[in-house]
C-alpha positions in Angstrom: 172.3 134.8 -39.0 171.7 130.8 -40.3 174.6 129.5 -38.0 177.6 127.5 -39.3 177.3 125.3 -42.5 179.4 123.0 -44.5 179.7 121.0 -41.5 180.2 117.0 -40.9 178.2 115.5 -38.2 180.1 115.4 -34.7 181.6 112.1 -33.8 181.6 112.5 -30.2 178.2 112.1 -28.1 177.8 114.2 -24.9 175.0 113.5 -22.5 171.9 115.2 -23.2 171.0 118.1 -20.7 168.6 117.5 -18.1 166.6 120.8 -19.4 166.2 119.1 -23.0 163.8 116.7 -24.2 166.0 115.5 -27.0 163.4 113.3 -28.9 161.0 116.3 -28.8 163.9 118.6 -30.5 164.1 116.0 -33.1 160.6 115.8 -34.0 160.1 114.1 -37.1 163.6 114.1 -38.1 165.5 110.8 -38.2 167.3 110.0 -35.0 170.9 111.1 -34.1 172.8 111.3 -30.9 172.6 114.6 -29.0 175.3 117.1 -29.6 175.4 120.7 -28.5 176.2 122.0 -31.9 172.6 121.2 -33.1 170.7 123.3 -30.6 169.6 126.1 -29.7 170.5 128.0 -32.7 172.7 126.0 -35.3 170.0 123.6 -36.3 169.6 125.8 -39.2 172.9 124.7 -40.6 171.9 120.8 -41.0 169.9 119.5 -43.6 168.0 117.4 -41.1 166.6 120.4 -39.2 167.1 123.5 -41.7 168.0 124.7 -45.0 171.1 127.2 -44.7 171.2 130.8 -45.4 169.1 130.5 -48.8 166.0 128.8 -46.9 166.7 130.7 -43.5 166.8 134.4 -45.0 165.6 134.7 -48.6 162.1 134.4 -47.2 162.9 137.9 -45.5 165.1 139.3 -48.3 163.2 138.4 -51.6 160.0 139.1 -50.1 159.7 142.6 -51.5 160.9 141.1 -54.9 158.1 138.2 -54.8 155.5 140.7 -53.8 155.9 143.7 -56.0 156.9 141.6 -59.1 153.5 139.5 -58.7 155.7 136.2 -58.8 154.6 132.6 -58.3 156.3 129.7 -59.6 159.7 129.9 -61.4 160.1 127.9 -64.5 163.7 127.2 -64.1 166.6 127.3 -61.7 170.1 126.9 -61.3 172.1 126.6 -58.2 176.1 126.7 -57.7 177.7 126.8 -54.4 181.0 125.9 -52.4 181.4 122.1 -51.7 177.9 120.6 -50.6 177.7 117.5 -48.1 174.9 115.2 -47.2 174.9 116.5 -43.5 175.1 120.5 -44.1 174.2 123.4 -46.4 177.2 125.0 -48.3 179.2 128.0 -47.0 178.3 130.1 -50.1 176.0 129.8 -52.9 174.4 131.5 -56.2 171.0 130.4 -57.3 169.4 131.9 -60.3 165.6 131.5 -60.7 163.8 132.5 -64.1 160.0 133.4 -63.8 157.7 133.7 -66.7 155.9 136.8 -68.0 153.0 137.8 -65.7 149.8 139.8 -66.3 150.9 143.5 -67.2 149.6 146.1 -64.4 147.9 149.3 -65.3 151.1 151.1 -65.9 153.9 148.6 -65.7 154.7 145.8 -68.4 155.6 142.5 -66.4 158.0 140.3 -68.8 160.1 137.3 -68.1 162.4 138.0 -65.3 165.4 136.6 -63.7 165.9 136.7 -59.9 169.6 135.9 -58.5 170.4 135.0 -55.2 174.2 135.3 -53.4 175.1 134.4 -49.9 178.0 133.4 -47.9 179.8 136.5 -49.1 179.4 136.3 -52.7 177.8 139.7 -53.9 176.2 140.5 -57.3 178.6 143.4 -59.3 178.0 146.9 -57.7 175.3 149.0 -59.4 175.9 151.9 -61.3 175.0 155.1 -58.9 176.0 153.3 -55.7 178.9 155.4 -54.0 182.3 153.8 -53.1 182.2 152.5 -49.6 178.4 152.4 -49.5 177.2 148.9 -48.5 175.2 147.0 -50.9 171.4 146.7 -49.6 172.3 149.5 -46.8 172.2 146.6 -44.4 174.6 144.2 -42.9 172.0 141.4 -42.8 171.7 141.7 -46.7 169.1 143.1 -49.0 167.9 143.1 -52.7 168.4 145.1 -55.9 165.6 145.7 -58.5 167.4 146.3 -61.5 165.0 148.1 -64.3 165.5 149.4 -67.6 165.7 152.8 -66.5 166.6 152.8 -62.6 167.7 150.4 -59.9 165.7 150.3 -56.4 167.8 149.0 -53.5 166.6 148.0 -50.2 167.9 146.0 -46.9 166.8 143.1 -45.1 163.0 143.1 -44.4 162.4 145.5 -47.3 164.3 148.4 -45.1 165.2 151.7 -46.2 164.2 151.8 -49.8 166.3 154.1 -52.0 166.6 154.6 -55.9 170.2 154.7 -57.3 171.6 157.1 -58.1 170.7 158.8 -54.7 170.2 162.0 -56.8 166.9 160.6 -58.1 165.4 160.7 -54.6 165.5 164.5 -54.9 162.4 164.5 -57.2 160.7 161.3 -56.1 157.3 161.7 -54.8 156.4 158.8 -52.4 153.0 157.1 -53.2 150.4 156.7 -50.8 150.6 153.6 -48.4 147.8 151.0 -49.3 149.0 148.2 -47.5 148.2 147.7 -43.8 151.0 148.2 -41.3 151.6 145.8 -38.5 152.7 147.5 -35.5 153.6 144.7 -33.3 155.5 142.6 -35.7 154.5 139.5 -37.9 154.5 137.0 -34.8 151.9 139.0 -32.9 149.9 139.6 -36.0 149.6 135.9 -36.5 148.6 135.5 -32.5 146.1 138.4 -33.1 144.5 136.7 -36.1 144.2 133.3 -34.2 142.3 134.8 -31.4 139.7 137.1 -33.6 136.8 135.3 -34.5 136.3 134.2 -38.2 133.7 136.6 -39.1 135.6 139.7 -37.8 139.2 138.4 -38.5 141.7 140.7 -40.1 144.0 138.8 -42.7 147.7 138.5 -41.4 149.9 140.2 -43.6 151.9 137.1 -44.2 149.2 134.7 -44.4 149.7 131.0 -45.6 148.3 131.8 -49.1 151.0 134.2 -49.4 153.9 132.7 -47.6 153.3 129.3 -49.0 154.2 129.9 -52.5 157.0 132.5 -51.4 158.6 129.7 -49.1 158.1 127.1 -51.8 159.9 129.2 -54.4 162.9 129.9 -51.7 163.3 126.1 -51.0 163.1 124.9 -54.6 166.2 126.7 -55.0 167.7 124.9 -51.9 167.2 121.9 -53.9 168.6 123.1 -57.0 171.9 124.0 -55.1 172.1 120.0 -53.8 171.5 119.0 -57.5 174.1 121.1 -59.1 176.1 118.0 -60.1 173.7 117.7 -62.8 175.4 120.4 -64.7 172.1 122.1 -66.2 169.4 124.5 -65.9 166.7 122.6 -64.1 163.1 123.1 -65.7 160.4 123.4 -62.7 156.7 122.3 -62.5 155.5 124.1 -59.8 152.0 123.1 -59.6 153.1 119.1 -59.7 156.2 119.9 -57.5 158.9 118.4 -59.8 161.7 119.0 -62.1 161.0 118.0 -65.9 164.3 117.4 -67.2 165.9 114.9 -65.0 165.8 111.4 -66.2 165.5 108.0 -64.6 169.2 107.4 -65.3 170.6 110.7 -64.3 172.8 110.4 -61.1 174.8 113.1 -58.9 177.7 112.8 -56.7 177.4 113.7 -53.1 180.1 114.3 -50.6 179.9 112.2 -47.5 182.9 113.0 -45.7 185.8 115.7 -46.2 188.7 115.1 -43.7 191.7 117.3 -43.6 195.0 116.4 -42.1 198.5 117.8 -42.1 201.1 115.2 -42.8 204.9 116.3 -42.6 203.8 119.9 -43.1 201.6 119.5 -46.0 197.9 119.6 -46.1 196.1 116.4 -47.4 192.4 116.3 -48.4 190.5 113.0 -48.2 187.1 113.8 -50.1 184.9 110.7 -50.0 181.7 110.8 -52.2 178.7 108.5 -53.1 176.9 108.3 -56.6 173.0 108.4 -56.2 170.2 108.4 -58.4 169.3 112.0 -59.0 165.6 111.6 -60.1 165.1 109.8 -56.6 167.1 112.3 -54.6 165.1 115.2 -56.2 161.9 113.3 -55.0 163.2 112.8 -51.6 164.6 116.4 -51.2 161.2 118.0 -52.2 158.8 115.6 -50.3 161.0 114.4 -47.5 160.2 111.2 -45.6 160.2 111.6 -42.1 160.7 109.5 -39.1 157.2 109.9 -37.8 154.9 113.0 -38.8 153.0 115.1 -36.3 148.9 115.1 -36.6 147.0 118.2 -35.0 
């Protein structure tokens, strides 16, 4: 759903369509010549405009985990992926987040927990109790598994179709009462409604900035970890100050700048070009990006 990834910047520069304001599309991103591969959909697959599968879809797929487990800042993260370059996110990746213990609920302990993200066709081990042939998450768009000490809960993208494993557990499951407000018209119109209501009568949106901000910050911190994987370590995260604490001034990472492929006399030849950059400076730039010209409201 996030468009192609693992790409190199196109070399040709076709004319800008008369129906497109190219500078407006670029917004605060660094200037680059127009190419149809960037818009209207595939912008998600370029670092200047998007964050690949993880940044695009994890806010939808990890939402039930983030909310039900009362997660906030991870204390560490580790990323691994297919080849990654300085233009486009990887084709597939695995990112592991570690969260500290939280305050116990009334009947539920909240110990340290690990959340692992898979994309690009990579999958977690099939859980016990999932019948052969059944798709993980019950949804081609992805899903999540909450693996507990007693049972496993599985749901699809956007928290759809939750079910216990094995399925027989549902025979004696009593559905709890619904305590959250239901959004009937979708989250976009829920936001429009809240904008139009007066402050004294406004009903808070289901995905307000106070919730969505920390959720998305957690997601894109994993994107940064994948870009820093050449450090070959579990990265320690200071969420309040938005920085990794175990990257030194002397650390470096190798970044792929070009990966040409040709066939010479029937044999494949790869010409992968890399450059070495300072890891700490790169991390700071990835986290707090320097824009061409920011917008003011």
